[in-house]
C-alpha positions, 0 to 999 in steps of 0.5 A, a space after each residue: 691567631 690575627 685575621 683581618 677583614 678585607 675592605 677595599 674601596 678607593 685607597 683603604 687598600 693602601 693601609 695595609 702595610 707591605 713589608 712582609 710581600 717579599 716572604 711570599 715569592 709566589 706573591 710577587 708574581 701575582 703582583 706582577 700581573 696586576 692592573 692598577 685599578 685592582 684590588 690588592 691585599 698585601 699579606 699582614 698578617 696569617 688569616 684574610 677574611 672576606 666576610 660574607 656580607 661584604 662585595 667586591 665590584 675589581 679583581 682581588 690579588 690576595 696572598 696570606 697563610 690561611 684565606 677564606 672567601 666569604 662574600 661576592 666577588 665581582 671579577 678575578 680572584 687571584 690568591 695564594 697561601 697555604 689553606 684557602 676556602 672558597 665559600 663565596 662567589 666569584 663572577 669571573 676567574 679564579 686562580 688558586 694555589 696552596 697547600 689544601 684549598 677548598 672550593 665550595 662557591 660558584 665561579 663564572 668562568 675558569 678554574 685555574 688551580 695547583 695544590 696539595 689536595 683540592 676540594 670543589 663542590 660548586 658550579 663552575 661556568 667554564 673551564 677546569 683546570 688543575 694539577 695537584 697531589 689529590 683531586 675530588 668534586 662532589 655530587 653537586 659540582 657542574 663545570 660548564 665546558 671542559 676539564 683539564 686535570 694532572 693528579 696523582 688521585 683524583 675522584 670526579 663526581 657531578 657533571 662535567 658538560 664537555 671533554 674531560 683529559 686527565 693524567 692521573 696516578 689513580 682515577 675514579 669516575 663518579 659522575 657525568 661527562 658530557 663528551 669524550 674521556 681521554 685518560 693517561 695513567 701511571 700505574 693505577 687504575 681507571 674506574 667507572 662507578 654505577 653512577 659513571 655516564 660518558 657521553 662519548 667515547 672513552 679513550 685511556 692509556 695504562 698497563 691494566 685494564 678499567 674496572 667498569 661497574 656493570 651499571 656505568 654507562 659510554 655512549 662511544 667506544 671503550 678503547 685501551 691503548 698500553 703506554 709506549 716505551 717511555 712511559 712504562 717503568 724500567 727494570 732494574 737493569 735500565 736504571 743501573 744503565 741509566 744512572 751510567 749514561 747520565 753519569 758520564 754525560 754529566 761528567 763531560 758536560 762538567 769537563 768540557 765546562 771548566 775547560 771553556 772557563 780555562 780557555 775563556 777567562 783563564 785569569 778569573 777562573 783560577 782566581 775563583 779556584 785559588 780563592 775556593 782553597 785559600 779562603 775555604 771558610 769566607 767562601 763557606 759564608 759568603 756562599 751561604 749568604 749570596 744563597 739566602 740573600 739573592 733570592 730575597 733581593 730578586 722578589 724585591 726588584 721583581 716587586 717594584 716593577 720598574 727594575 724587572 731587568 735588574 732583577 732578571 739578570 740577577 737571576 740569570 747570573 745567580 743560576 749561571 753562578 751555582 751550575 758554574 760552582 763544581 767546575 770552580 770546586 773540580 778546579 781547586 781539586 785538580 790545583 791541589 793535585 797538581 800544584 806546579 803544573 799550569 792548567 791552561 795550557 794543554 795539560 788535562 789530567 789534573 783538570 780531568 781527576 778534579 772533576 771525577 772527584 767531584 762526580 762521584 763524591 756527588 752520588 754516593 748515597 746520602 753524602 752526595 746530596 750535602 756534598 753537593 750542596 756544599 761545593 755549591 756554596 764553595 764556589 758561590 761563595 768564592 765567586 763571589 769574593 773574586 766578582 767583589 774584588 775586581 768591582 773594588 778594584 775598578 772602583 778605586 782605580 777610576 778615583 783620582 789620586 789624592 795628595 798626601 801630607 808631602 804633596 805626593 800622590 798617591 793611591 788606595 789598594 781595595 780592601 778584601 773580604 
């Protein structure tokens, strides 16, 4: 595995090739927020390292598989990667996202982090804002102001100077909270160990009572609230009723969407649904290509900055195409049921049957997710074929007629994919 030692001074940062930026969508978002004078380290290898003797007097933006920060950054650090370790010092804010994050160094201002697993053992000058699967802070950790935490499981040692607000599955407080602690628990437990110290009130919302050690100290009031009905786990009957209601609403929404397409753009809608049945394999392959290539194109356009409006338009059309795909497939099934009925003139029974077939296939266990993915490809691919045909026809219609050998003007018909 190769590694890169960071050296960012002046134009040195431009020595690294940028061609691999497109493989990390999170890095594209990071790059859009960069200031012109900031240090940007593109993904150039599997590993990026800032050594201990390196000091960077600027903001740093990094994206790589493995990121290790041992030096000093006199600015902000924004990093995305699979494994991120910060042993050095970050003077200002730290923003990191990754699979496994270890923060041993000191951060002068606020940490904002999201990941699978996050471990913190340094000093944080201001706030700590985290969303992760598991979170732990060590005994020597100090948070200068507040902590906002969302996690599946969390263990908080060390000291929080002000308030703690947490929404977690399970939480253990093994350190100090200077003021109030407000905690929302899913179905797990709140535990206060013998070293827990809370300087204000402890308020928690949970179905279970907290496990509070007799040597733990809470200077204010301890209040337990029952979770509202919306937070309580539904019964089996409630789940079944919810699935039925959801199915009915989804079916009606899909049916009305198909009707709207027939009323607003009947010709193009009929072309797309006909393409699903007349060219199924072509639609499937083009749909797969669009599903993969369009997001990559959007990321590249976002990275170029000046083309961000085009990228946003493409993102909207791409999302809309995926959403409409089940309506196109439903219309194709409806036409298969009734070949001689004009669906655009009020006969809604075949359309209702086609939509119902699509929705019922989508809820079959194990088969449903695969079926939904396939008809997304069919609908998206057929829509892409029709759009291509329309654009090709418009391009040909704008070209002047060319004379043939006899001097007569002829026009060229557009090719079809």
